N, C-alpha and C positions, 0 to 999 in steps of 0.2 A: 711280540710278546708271549711267552706262554701263558696257558690260562692260570697257572699258579701266580705268575708276577702280575697278571692284569687284574685279579681279583685281590691280590695282597695277601697271600696264605704262602707258608713255606715251600720252596721248591721241592716237588716229590711228594709232598705229604697229602696223601690221598683222603685222609680222615679230617683234615682242616676243613672248616666251613667259613666262608667269607663272611667278616663283620659287617652288620647292617647299621646303616645310618639312618636317622629319623628326619623325614622331610614332611612338608604340608600335606603331601597325599599318601604318607605311610612310609614305611621301610625301604630303602633301595641300598646297593652296593657300591660305595664309592670307588673301591680297588685304586688304581692308579690315577684316576681322575682328579680333577683339582676341586677344592672345596666347592660344594654346591652342585656338583656334577655327578653323574654315576654311569656305570656301565649298564646298557641296556639289556632288557631280558628279550627271548625271542619274540614274544608278543609284542614288545615294543617296536621291534624291527619290523614286524607285519604291519604295524599301524603306519609306521614310517613309509613303507613300501606303498600301501594303500593310499596315503595322503599325496605321494609323488605319482600317482597314476597306475600303478599295480604291476609294472615289469621292471626287471633288472636294468634294462636299457635306460629307464627313466631316473636312476639313481647314479649310474655311471659319468665318469667325465666324457666330455665330448671331444677330448683332445687325443690325437693319435700319437701324444708323447707317452701316455699312460696305459693305451689299450693297442693291442694288434691291430694294424691297419684295416679298416672296414668293419671293426667290431667295437668302435667306441660307441659312448652313450648318445641319446637322441635327445635328451631334456634336461640339462645340468640346472634348469630353473628350480628344480625341487631343493637345491642348497646341499643336498648330500654329496655329490661329486666323487664317488668311488673311483679308485685307482688301480689298475691292475698291479698290486703289491707283490703278488706272489706269496711265498711262505718259506719259512725255515723248516726243512725237514729234519727233525731230530734223530729219525732212525739212519739217515744217511750222512747227517752233519754237514748239511749244504743247502744254501739257498735255491729254490727251483721256481719256475713258472711266472717270472717277471712279465707283466703285460698279458698274460692268459687269464688268469683269475685273482680274485682276493677272498680272503675269509676274515671274517670280523667276529671275535669271541662275544658271547653272550655270557650272562651269570648264571644259566642253566647248567646243573649237572646232565650227565649223559646217564645211560644205562648200566654202566659198571665203574668202579672207584676210578679208573684212569682214564676216562672220557668225559667230555663236556660237549655241549651244543655250540656249534659256530653257524654263522649265516655265510653261505657259499653265493658268491657272486662270479659267474663263469662269463668267458668273453662271447661264446657263441650260442648260448641259450637266453631266452628271454624271462625265465623264471629265476627268482630268488629262492634259495632253497635251505632248509636246515640240513646241517652236516654233522654226523657223530664223529667228533675228532678226538685224538689223542691229547691229553692236557699238556705235554711237553712240546708240543709242535708250535712253532713260532708264527702268529697271525697278528694281523692289525686289531685295533681297538677303535671305537667310535663312542664319545662321551656325549651323555645327553644332560641338558641343563634341569635340574630339578627346581621347581618353584614351590 
């Protein structure tokens, strides 16, 4: 998904702001998620990582079907089960890096009108990182249930 489609704003409209929904704990961005679910903020991803044990390996799938051999996750018990989905590179118009890493969009804007923040899960590094990304790149999404 591009960031635009993930948060449900017109594709390429850098002035559009995602619509908030109201939940028990306050506003959230539903985006493409089903009713009662929302796209996470960067802060929510950090909370999930901490709950899973603190490293990217602990949210990655343990299967070599989804990550380059030798770089699978170590603890799929977190329930996150990230897969090395790669990305769609809008600059080159092609899919890249399958089984090497994955990015998940957050609802957070970046430092320019064409960028947003994604969560980067690499195959070789134990850290989950915030990544400043161009909004028309194709990344994965993860929805959180809002109670």
